[in-house]
C-alpha angles and dihedrals in degrees: 000000000000130000118342132192124215119194113208128183116226127196097231126074123233116236099187132059101275104115100165127035115198125200108209110207107226101142102042111163094006125114139188121353094352090057093046092049091051092049092048091051091051090046091054091049092051093045088055087055093052106274121130126231105227102176144324118238107206125215118273135173092292109028139042121232122282135174123229113215141168129224121227091276093052097257112147124233134163132231102221 
């Protein structure tokens, strides 16, 4: 129950300050257009609070859509 953190090793090194990348679950259990609409609504809410929309990664054969964002200090996180 509640928030959970998963630490995952990645092969590439990071050359800028972002030390932790959080995936914020906003579309859990949703797929396709319904998922994307939910993510876009949450993105708009967070932009109004000062976050920045970086890019939208659209669904493909392997992954559902997600939205890459930055907080007010420039740290990246994903709406997933």
